[in-house]
N, C-alpha and C positions, 0 to 999 in steps of 0.2 A: 540524471535523467535516464529513464529506461524506455526502450521502444518495444512495445508488446505487439505481436502480429495482429491481434484482434482489436486492440484499443488505440494503437498509435503511441504518441508520446505521453509518458506518465512521469511526473516528478515524485521521487521517493525520498523520504527523510527519516532518519533514525535518531531517536533520543533515548539515551540510556539513563535509567534511574535505578541504581543499585543492581539487583539481580534480574531486573526486567528491562525490556527494550520496547519502545513505542515506535511503530512504523506508520507514517502517514503517507498516503498515496493520493496524488492530485492528477486528474485527467486534464491535460492542458487545453484541449479543445472546448470543454464544457465548464471547467472549473469545479467539477464535483470532487469532493474530498472525503476520504474515509480513513480510518485508522484501526490498527490492531495492536494488541499487546501480547507479549510472551516472554519466554526466558531469554536473557541476554546472550546465552551461549549458542542460541539458534536463530540469529537474525535473518538468515535467508528463508527459514521456515515461516517466520512472522511476516516477511515480505510477501511470500506466496499467499498467505491468508489475506493480507491487505489487498493484493491484486484481485483475488477472487471476490472479496467484498465489493471492490470497485466495479467489477464486471456485473455483479448482481445489482448494484445500485443503478448502474446505467441502463440495465435491461428493464428496470421497473419504471423508468421515466417515460 
């Protein structure tokens, strides 16, 4: 679980598939879920993309 200053609690999950990693981020308060994929060697960068997508998804609601 990650605590983002803007979002609050976010559950983050990583699933590796060969040279790629999928990062899913779920906003615990609303249940909104997004995912991002990228190189397995850069999981934190993929996590940043997923959190940014989550912020955008929540702002459009």
